[in-house]
C-alpha positions in Angstrom: 0.0 0.0 0.0 2.8 2.4 0.7 3.9 2.1 -2.9 0.6 3.3 -4.3 0.3 7.0 -5.5 -1.6 9.3 -3.1 -4.9 9.6 -5.1 -6.6 11.5 -2.3 -3.8 13.9 -1.6 -2.6 12.3 1.5 1.1 11.5 1.8 2.2 7.8 1.8 3.0 6.3 5.2 6.6 6.0 6.1 8.2 2.6 5.5 8.8 0.6 8.6 12.3 -0.7 9.2 13.2 -4.4 8.4 13.6 -5.2 12.1 10.2 -3.9 13.0 8.6 -5.9 10.1 10.2 -9.1 11.5 8.9 -8.2 15.0 5.3 -7.8 13.7 5.5 -11.1 11.8 6.8 -12.9 15.0 3.9 -11.4 17.0 1.4 -12.5 14.4 2.9 -16.0 14.4 2.5 -16.2 18.2 -1.1 -15.0 18.0 -2.0 -17.7 15.4 -0.4 -20.5 17.3 -0.8 -19.6 20.9 -0.6 -23.3 22.0 2.7 -23.9 20.1 5.5 -24.4 22.6 8.4 -24.4 20.1 8.8 -22.0 17.2 9.6 -23.6 13.9 12.7 -21.6 12.9 13.8 -23.9 10.2 15.2 -26.7 12.3 16.2 -29.9 10.5 14.0 -31.9 12.9 10.8 -30.6 14.4 8.1 -32.0 16.7 7.9 -35.4 18.3 10.6 -37.9 17.2 10.7 -41.7 17.9 14.3 -43.0 18.2 14.7 -46.0 16.0 17.2 -47.6 18.4 16.0 -47.1 21.9 12.3 -46.4 21.1 12.0 -43.2 23.2 9.7 -40.5 22.1 11.1 -37.0 22.6 10.6 -33.5 21.3 13.1 -32.1 18.9 14.7 -28.7 19.6 13.9 -29.1 23.3 17.2 -29.2 25.3 15.6 -30.9 28.2 14.0 -33.7 26.1 17.1 -34.2 24.1 19.3 -34.5 27.2 16.9 -37.1 28.7 16.9 -39.0 25.4 20.7 -39.1 25.3 20.8 -40.5 28.9 18.1 -43.1 28.1 19.8 -44.0 24.8 23.1 -44.6 26.4 21.6 -46.8 29.2 19.7 -48.7 26.6 22.7 -49.5 24.5 24.8 -50.3 27.6 22.3 -53.0 28.5 22.7 -54.6 25.1 26.5 -54.6 25.1 27.9 -58.1 25.3 31.4 -58.6 26.7 31.1 -62.3 26.8 32.6 -64.9 29.2 34.8 -67.9 29.1 32.3 -70.7 29.2 29.6 -69.2 27.0 27.2 -71.7 25.4 27.2 -71.0 21.7 24.4 -73.0 20.0 24.7 -71.5 16.5 27.0 -69.3 14.5 26.2 -67.1 11.4 27.9 -64.7 9.1 26.5 -61.8 11.1 26.7 -63.1 14.7 26.1 -66.0 17.0 23.3 -67.3 19.3 24.2 -67.9 22.9 22.0 -70.0 25.2 21.7 -69.1 28.9 20.2 -71.5 31.4 18.9 -70.8 35.0 21.8 -72.6 36.6 24.5 -70.8 34.7 27.0 -68.4 36.5 25.4 -65.4 38.2 26.9 -62.9 35.7 25.4 -64.8 32.8 22.0 -65.0 34.4 22.2 -61.3 35.4 22.9 -60.3 31.8 20.0 -62.4 30.5 17.7 -60.7 33.1 18.9 -57.2 32.1 18.1 -58.0 28.5 14.8 -59.5 29.3 13.8 -56.4 31.2 14.6 -54.3 28.1 12.5 -56.7 26.0 9.6 -56.6 28.4 9.6 -52.8 28.4 9.5 -52.7 24.6 6.9 -55.5 24.2 4.7 -54.4 27.2 5.0 -57.8 28.8 5.7 -56.6 32.4 2.4 -58.2 33.6 3.2 -61.6 32.0 5.2 -63.7 34.3 7.1 -66.9 33.3 5.3 -70.1 34.2 8.4 -71.9 35.4 11.6 -69.7 35.7 13.7 -72.7 36.7 13.1 -74.3 33.3 13.4 -71.2 31.2 15.9 -71.0 28.4 17.1 -67.6 27.1 18.6 -67.3 23.6 20.6 -64.2 22.8 21.6 -63.2 19.3 25.0 -61.5 19.5 26.2 -59.5 16.5 29.8 -59.3 15.3 29.9 -55.9 17.0 29.4 -57.4 20.4 25.8 -56.2 20.7 22.8 -58.2 21.6 20.4 -57.6 18.7 17.9 -60.5 19.4 16.4 -62.2 22.4 14.1 -65.3 22.7 12.7 -66.6 25.9 11.5 -70.2 25.7 9.8 -72.3 28.4 8.4 -75.8 28.8 4.6 -76.1 28.3 2.2 -79.0 28.1 -0.7 -77.6 26.1 -1.7 -74.7 23.9 -4.7 -73.4 22.0 -5.1 -72.9 18.2 -5.9 -69.5 16.8 -9.2 -69.5 15.0 -9.7 -67.8 11.6 -12.1 -64.9 11.5 -15.4 -65.6 9.8 -15.4 -64.8 6.2 -11.6 -64.7 5.8 -9.6 -67.0 3.6 -7.5 -69.7 5.3 -4.4 -68.4 3.5 -2.4 -65.6 5.0 -4.2 -62.3 4.6 -2.6 -59.6 2.5 -4.5 -56.9 4.3 -2.0 -54.9 6.4 -4.7 -54.1 9.0 -5.5 -57.8 9.5 -2.6 -58.3 11.9 -3.9 -55.5 14.2 -7.3 -57.0 14.7 -8.4 -58.9 17.7 -7.9 -62.7 17.5 -9.8 -65.6 18.9 -8.5 -69.1 19.8 -10.0 -72.5 20.5 -11.0 -73.6 23.9 -9.8 -77.1 23.2 -6.3 -77.6 24.4 -3.7 -79.3 22.2 -0.4 -80.9 23.3 2.7 -78.7 22.9 6.2 -78.8 24.2 7.9 -75.5 23.8 6.4 -72.1 24.5 8.0 -68.9 23.0 7.3 -66.5 25.8 9.1 -63.5 24.3 10.8 -62.9 21.0 12.4 -59.5 20.2 14.8 -58.1 17.7 16.7 -54.8 17.9 15.0 -52.1 15.8 17.8 -51.3 13.3 18.5 -55.1 12.8 15.0 -56.2 11.9 14.1 -57.6 8.5 17.3 -59.6 8.5 16.0 -63.0 9.5 17.2 -62.9 13.1 13.9 -63.9 14.6 13.4 -66.8 12.2 16.9 -68.1 12.9 16.4 -67.9 16.6 13.2 -70.0 16.4 15.0 -72.5 14.2 17.7 -72.9 16.8 15.1 -73.2 19.6 13.5 -76.1 17.7 16.8 -77.9 17.3 18.2 -77.3 20.9 15.2 -77.1 23.2 15.0 -80.9 23.6 18.2 -82.9 23.3 18.3 -85.0 20.2 14.9 -83.8 19.0 13.9 -81.3 16.3 10.5 -79.8 17.2 7.8 -79.3 14.6 5.8 -76.1 14.4 2.8 -78.1 15.8 4.8 -78.5 19.0 5.6 -74.8 19.3 3.3 -72.1 20.8 3.6 -68.4 21.1 2.7 -66.4 24.3 -0.1 -63.8 23.6 1.6 -62.4 20.6 1.6 -58.7 19.7 0.4 -57.6 16.3 3.9 -57.9 14.9 4.4 -61.2 16.7 1.1 -62.5 15.3 2.3 -61.7 11.8 5.6 -63.3 12.4 4.1 -66.5 13.8 1.7 -66.8 10.9 4.5 -66.5 8.4 6.9 -68.8 10.3 4.3 -71.5 10.8 2.8 -70.9 7.3 -0.7 -70.7 8.8 -2.8 -68.1 10.6 -4.0 -71.0 12.9 -0.8 -71.3 14.9 -0.7 -72.3 18.6 -0.9 -69.8 21.5 -0.7 -70.0 25.3 -0.4 -67.9 28.4 -3.0 -65.3 27.2 -5.3 -63.4 29.5 -8.3 -65.6 28.9 -6.6 -68.8 30.0 -5.5 -67.2 33.2 
């Protein structure tokens, strides 16, 4: 407007300084978004961020949040570091790591490490309320990478029976291609079936997923859980699987009607 000619004889208003224009724009921005706690000043990251490694949700550009994330991240990675010990029980070796088996009667430092990792796994899977049926007979498998990091954990326990997941009415018996199918509630039979090994927890470190670690751990469990016996998928059951666990179990067992146990209904 200050560049238009004065048609009515009034003189054009004086131009405001560059600094005052910026100040006005800042005030208008604050008025429009009064509930915004952090001003978007062109930061590379803005808003809530989920760490792909430790899983913590924090606010970018917030010094307090970022400091808390750094502390949590370091504690998380420290819990997954694997220094090893002399008489470790290596049950399988691969090009990208090895699988170590820890039993309840192993030395205290080995059992303590397994418990620390299981606590991390329980926090990520939300299994704090699910207790082990027989801790004295529990076997914990740790997938250790070549970088001396624990990138996979599987907790297996002895069971006697399990229940088969029922297909939803109107769905094909084959694996569903619908990505939302895995998030839907599932039902299981009330008729128990004999089972030998229960997979209580199975977890893979976020950045190492989609590399076949979970599948390899289950393969090793089937060949080492009972001495001299290779378990079939019909003798294997999964404990109240999460949506991702349900999808994995369906693919691994090649059927959506796999066996489950230790779910809330049975308790």
